[in-house]
C-alpha positions in Angstrom: -95.1 -19.4 37.2 -96.0 -15.9 37.9 -94.8 -14.4 41.0 -97.2 -11.4 41.3 -99.1 -13.3 43.7 -97.2 -15.5 46.3 -99.0 -18.4 48.5 -97.1 -19.6 51.4 -98.5 -22.3 53.9 -97.8 -21.6 57.7 -97.6 -24.5 60.3 -100.7 -23.3 62.0 -103.0 -24.4 59.2 -103.3 -20.9 57.5 -102.1 -19.9 54.1 -100.4 -16.7 53.5 -101.3 -15.0 50.0 -99.4 -11.9 49.3 -100.0 -9.5 46.4 -96.6 -9.1 45.1 -96.2 -5.8 43.2 -94.5 -3.4 45.8 -93.3 -1.0 43.0 -97.1 -0.5 42.0 -98.2 -0.1 45.5 -99.6 -3.8 44.9 -102.2 -2.3 42.4 -104.4 -5.1 40.6 -104.0 -6.0 36.9 -105.3 -8.9 35.0 -102.3 -11.1 35.8 -103.0 -10.6 39.7 -106.5 -11.4 39.1 -105.7 -14.7 37.2 -103.4 -15.7 39.9 -105.8 -14.8 42.9 -108.4 -17.1 41.2 -106.0 -19.9 41.0 -104.9 -19.8 44.6 -108.3 -19.3 46.0 -109.4 -22.2 43.9 -106.5 -24.5 45.0 -106.9 -23.3 48.8 -110.7 -24.0 48.8 -110.1 -27.7 48.0 -107.1 -28.2 50.2 -108.2 -29.8 53.5 -104.8 -28.7 55.1 -105.7 -25.2 54.7 -108.0 -23.9 57.6 -107.7 -20.1 57.2 -106.6 -17.8 54.4 -104.7 -14.4 54.9 -104.2 -11.8 52.4 -101.7 -9.0 52.5 -99.4 -6.9 50.3 -95.7 -7.0 49.8 -93.6 -4.3 51.4 -94.6 -1.7 54.0 -96.3 1.0 52.2 -99.4 -0.6 50.5 -101.9 -3.4 51.2 -103.3 -2.7 47.9 -103.9 0.6 46.0 -106.8 -0.7 44.0 -106.8 -1.1 40.1 -103.8 -0.4 38.3 -104.8 2.9 36.4 -101.6 2.7 34.4 -103.2 -0.2 32.7 -106.8 0.3 33.0 -106.9 4.0 31.8 -107.2 2.5 28.3 -110.7 1.1 29.2 -113.1 3.8 27.9 -116.4 2.2 27.1 -119.0 0.7 29.5 -118.4 -2.6 27.8 -114.8 -2.7 28.2 -114.9 -1.5 31.9 -117.4 -4.1 32.7 -115.2 -6.8 31.4 -112.3 -5.9 33.8 -114.9 -4.9 36.6 -116.7 -8.2 36.7 -113.6 -10.2 36.4 -112.2 -8.7 39.7 -115.8 -9.1 41.1 -115.6 -12.6 40.6 -112.5 -12.7 42.8 -114.2 -10.6 45.6 -117.1 -12.8 45.6 -115.0 -15.9 45.7 -112.9 -14.3 48.5 -116.1 -13.3 50.3 -117.6 -16.6 50.1 -114.5 -18.6 50.9 -115.5 -21.7 52.7 -112.9 -21.0 55.6 -112.2 -18.0 57.6 -110.4 -15.1 55.8 -108.0 -12.4 57.2 -106.6 -9.3 55.5 -103.6 -8.1 57.2 -103.2 -4.5 56.2 -99.5 -3.9 56.0 -100.0 -0.6 54.5 -102.7 1.8 53.0 -105.7 0.1 51.5 -107.7 2.7 49.0 -110.3 2.1 46.4 -110.1 -1.5 45.3 -107.6 -2.3 48.2 -110.6 -1.6 50.8 -113.1 -3.6 48.7 -110.5 -6.6 49.0 -110.2 -6.1 52.7 -114.0 -6.0 53.4 -114.2 -9.3 51.4 -112.4 -10.9 54.4 -114.0 -12.0 57.5 -111.4 -10.1 59.7 -109.0 -7.2 59.1 -105.9 -6.8 61.2 -103.9 -3.3 60.5 -100.8 -1.7 61.5 -100.8 1.2 63.5 -100.0 3.4 60.6 -102.4 2.2 58.2 -105.2 4.4 56.4 -108.0 3.0 54.5 -110.8 4.6 52.3 -113.4 3.9 49.7 -112.3 6.6 47.6 -113.9 5.7 44.3 -116.3 8.8 44.4 -113.3 10.9 43.8 -112.9 9.6 40.5 -116.6 10.0 39.6 -117.3 6.1 40.0 -118.5 3.8 42.7 -117.1 0.9 44.1 -116.6 -1.4 41.2 -115.9 -5.1 42.3 -118.7 -5.5 44.9 -117.0 -4.2 47.7 -119.9 -1.5 48.5 -122.5 -4.3 48.8 -120.2 -6.2 51.3 -119.6 -3.1 53.2 -123.3 -2.8 53.9 -123.1 -6.4 55.0 -120.4 -5.8 57.4 -121.1 -2.5 59.0 -124.4 -0.4 60.2 -125.8 0.8 57.0 -125.2 4.6 58.2 -121.4 4.0 58.8 -121.1 2.3 55.4 -123.0 4.9 53.5 -120.7 7.7 55.1 -117.7 5.9 54.1 -118.8 5.6 50.6 -120.3 9.1 50.3 -117.5 11.1 51.9 -114.6 8.8 50.2 -112.8 9.7 53.1 -109.4 8.3 53.9 -109.3 7.3 57.7 -106.9 5.9 60.1 -106.7 2.3 61.2 -107.7 3.3 64.9 -110.7 5.2 63.3 -111.5 2.1 61.4 -111.4 0.2 64.8 -113.9 2.5 66.4 -116.1 2.1 63.3 -116.2 -1.7 63.4 -114.2 -2.2 60.1 -110.7 -3.1 61.7 -110.9 -5.9 64.3 -107.3 -5.1 65.8 -104.4 -2.9 65.6 -100.8 -4.4 65.7 -97.4 -2.7 66.0 -96.0 -1.2 62.6 -93.2 -4.0 63.3 -95.7 -6.8 63.1 -95.8 -9.0 59.9 -98.2 -11.3 58.5 -96.1 -14.2 59.0 -95.9 -13.6 62.6 -99.5 -12.8 63.3 -101.2 -15.2 65.5 -104.5 -16.7 64.4 -104.4 -19.7 66.7 -107.8 -19.1 67.9 -109.4 -19.3 64.6 -107.8 -22.6 63.4 -108.4 -24.7 66.9 -110.8 -27.3 65.6 -110.9 -29.4 62.5 -111.4 -28.3 59.0 -114.7 -29.9 58.9 -116.0 -27.8 61.8 -114.3 -24.6 60.6 -116.1 -24.8 57.2 -119.5 -25.6 58.8 -119.4 -22.5 60.8 -118.2 -20.3 58.0 -121.1 -21.8 55.6 -123.8 -20.3 58.0 -123.0 -17.0 56.9 -122.2 -17.9 53.3 -125.7 -19.4 53.1 -127.3 -16.2 54.6 -125.5 -14.4 52.0 -126.5 -16.4 49.1 -130.1 -16.7 50.2 -130.0 -12.8 50.4 -128.8 -12.5 46.8 -125.4 -11.1 47.6 -123.9 -12.1 44.3 -126.8 -10.5 42.2 -126.3 -7.3 44.2 -122.7 -7.1 43.7 -123.1 -7.7 39.8 -125.5 -4.8 39.7 -123.1 -2.8 41.7 -120.4 -3.7 39.1 -122.9 -2.8 36.2 -123.6 0.6 37.6 -119.9 1.2 38.1 -119.3 0.2 34.5 -121.7 2.8 33.3 -120.0 5.5 35.3 -116.7 4.3 33.9 -117.3 5.9 30.6 -118.5 9.2 31.5 -116.3 12.2 30.8 -115.9 12.9 34.6 -114.3 9.8 35.2 -111.8 10.1 32.4 -111.0 13.4 33.5 -110.4 12.2 37.0 -108.1 9.4 35.9 -106.1 11.7 33.5 -105.8 14.0 36.4 -104.4 11.2 38.6 -102.0 10.1 36.0 -100.5 13.5 35.5 -99.9 13.9 39.3 -97.8 10.7 39.1 -95.6 12.1 36.3 
């Protein structure tokens, strides 16, 4: 079985899911997407799982977004849409997961990493953490549906500014903005993070409360709005401006 995503049950009823590519700053590739879909499907139907927490391996990065060393080969709108919509399915499934979800930001969460974080119900960050929806710097938009989710989670002026500026901000600033729910010491780990207050009751009770907001999102056409966002990003993906930005990024890493 692939070990790019690890899943470990904790005694409190939570499932810890770890993106396990620290050598790639936990960047997302197709293998990670497939494994995340499997883990989410299994956990959704597991009555012993009351909460899902997602984090990244190591201390440097929660997730650095899509793995451009693999995805730089995608040039056309159609090729980009295939990749973006696949991860968009993961993000939508995470956002509408029938139980509470927590992103434990062990390190930086930029680009697609911030999209994964915003898909969760709560975000806990170490003190050193920085995050940002930096896609604009690559001449594209958020491409997995995270922009649409950001407008669901924050006041629209705050969300729009984060997207338009493509700023990388500190966890403490994120807490002031309402993006980060709590800050923990850098020595804290996902395994020792106390989520007891979120799993006090029976699974049926927990699911019933989560479904209240999921129903609201479904009635509001969230999935369709996320798909439109993905389609728009795919159009921008094939532009020369984006390809030049990607090449510049890859050259800096050499």
